[in-house]
C-alpha angles and dihedrals in degrees: 000000000000089000090062091057098033095116097030130101095237139121118221137155125180117243115206104186140020088242090063091052093050092050096043109113092210092059093043095048092047092053095245092122114049123188112218125194107202126178094280136086094258133070118230129200126221130196115240129210119302092219130048118203123204117255114259117256 
């Protein structure tokens, strides 16, 4: 895959498992992985929006 983007101005990193996505600080800080505490004994994770739009003036 890196050969396809060798001469491109792009940032990419392969993700192998959903656990890696959940633990990835970039995804957490961008709000793409959201930790939800529902009325159970377990914590679930939800995926956030891929795009963030600026707030209207």
